[in-house]
matplotlib code that plots the C-alpha trace (Angstrom):
import matplotlib.pyplot as plt

x = [116.1, 118.4, 117.2, 117.5, 120.8, 119.5, 116.5, 119.1, 121.0, 118.4, 119.4, 116.2, 112.8, 112.9, 116.1, 113.3, 110.4, 112.6, 114.0, 110.0, 109.1, 111.9, 111.1, 107.5, 108.5, 110.3, 107.1, 105.6, 102.5, 99.9, 97.6, 99.7, 101.4, 103.6, 103.3, 105.5, 104.2, 102.7, 105.8, 108.2, 105.9, 105.7, 109.5, 110.2, 107.4, 105.3, 102.0, 102.3, 99.0, 100.0, 98.6, 101.2, 100.4, 102.9, 102.1, 104.6, 107.0, 107.4, 106.1, 104.1, 101.9, 98.2, 96.7, 97.7, 95.7, 98.1, 98.0, 101.7, 102.8, 101.0, 102.4, 105.7, 105.4, 104.2, 101.2, 99.7, 101.5, 104.8, 107.1, 109.5, 113.0, 114.8, 114.1, 116.8, 119.3, 118.8, 117.0, 113.6, 114.0, 117.1, 116.0, 112.7, 115.2, 117.6, 115.0, 111.5, 111.6, 113.3, 110.6, 107.2, 106.5, 104.7, 104.0, 100.7, 102.5, 105.7, 103.5, 102.1, 105.1, 106.7, 103.4, 104.6, 108.4, 110.7, 112.8]
y = [79.2, 79.7, 76.4, 74.1, 72.8, 72.2, 70.3, 68.3, 67.6, 66.6, 63.0, 61.7, 62.6, 63.8, 66.6, 67.3, 68.2, 70.5, 72.2, 72.9, 73.7, 76.3, 77.7, 78.3, 79.8, 82.5, 83.4, 84.1, 82.8, 81.9, 79.6, 77.1, 74.5, 71.5, 68.3, 65.5, 62.3, 60.2, 57.7, 60.5, 62.6, 59.9, 59.4, 63.1, 64.7, 63.5, 65.2, 65.2, 66.1, 69.8, 73.0, 75.8, 79.9, 83.0, 85.5, 88.5, 86.8, 83.5, 79.8, 78.4, 75.4, 76.3, 73.1, 69.5, 66.5, 63.8, 62.7, 60.8, 64.6, 66.2, 63.7, 64.5, 68.4, 69.3, 71.7, 74.9, 78.2, 76.4, 78.0, 76.6, 77.9, 75.3, 72.7, 69.9, 72.2, 75.1, 78.2, 78.2, 81.4, 79.9, 76.6, 78.5, 80.8, 77.8, 74.7, 75.9, 79.5, 78.4, 75.5, 77.2, 81.2, 83.2, 82.6, 80.4, 77.5, 78.0, 77.3, 74.6, 72.9, 73.4, 71.8, 68.4, 68.8, 67.6, 64.4]
z = [77.7, 81.0, 82.6, 79.3, 80.4, 83.7, 82.2, 80.1, 83.3, 85.9, 86.3, 88.2, 88.3, 91.8, 90.5, 87.3, 89.1, 91.8, 89.0, 87.6, 90.9, 91.6, 87.6, 88.7, 91.9, 90.2, 88.4, 91.5, 90.5, 93.1, 91.4, 89.6, 92.0, 90.5, 92.7, 92.9, 91.7, 94.9, 94.5, 95.4, 97.7, 99.9, 99.7, 100.7, 102.2, 105.2, 106.5, 110.0, 112.0, 112.8, 111.6, 111.2, 111.4, 110.8, 114.0, 113.9, 111.6, 113.8, 112.3, 115.4, 115.9, 115.7, 116.2, 116.9, 115.9, 117.0, 120.7, 120.7, 119.1, 122.2, 124.9, 123.1, 123.9, 120.8, 121.4, 120.2, 120.5, 120.1, 117.9, 115.4, 115.7, 113.4, 111.6, 111.3, 113.5, 110.9, 111.9, 110.3, 108.4, 106.6, 106.2, 104.3, 102.4, 101.2, 100.7, 100.3, 99.1, 95.5, 95.0, 96.2, 95.9, 98.4, 102.2, 101.9, 99.9, 102.0, 105.4, 103.3, 102.3, 106.3, 107.2, 105.2, 106.0, 104.1, 104.6]

ax = plt.figure().add_subplot(projection="3d")
ax.plot(x, y, z, "-o")
ax.set_aspect("equal")
plt.show()
């Protein structure tokens, strides 16, 4: 019931879906996902051709499948320290964890990025 006023106040489809994602993340249920509709996902999420992993508490690139990214110096082994100028742990805590529960989901989100 605590979310009901927020649901009623969600004035966009994106705000509504982000609220649903936040509610699900609080349940820590690892087998259910709320995906954005395609038209929203295309606008707010992108999938660069990289794979990420967590090594000793840091996020690192484990594979790059895009020669343009490699030419820019984005190679396996590069540690991701910040996203949009925000330290990765802070970015994850503030902009990812509230919507995606569990490390696997957070890594998946970071792979897709947010715009």
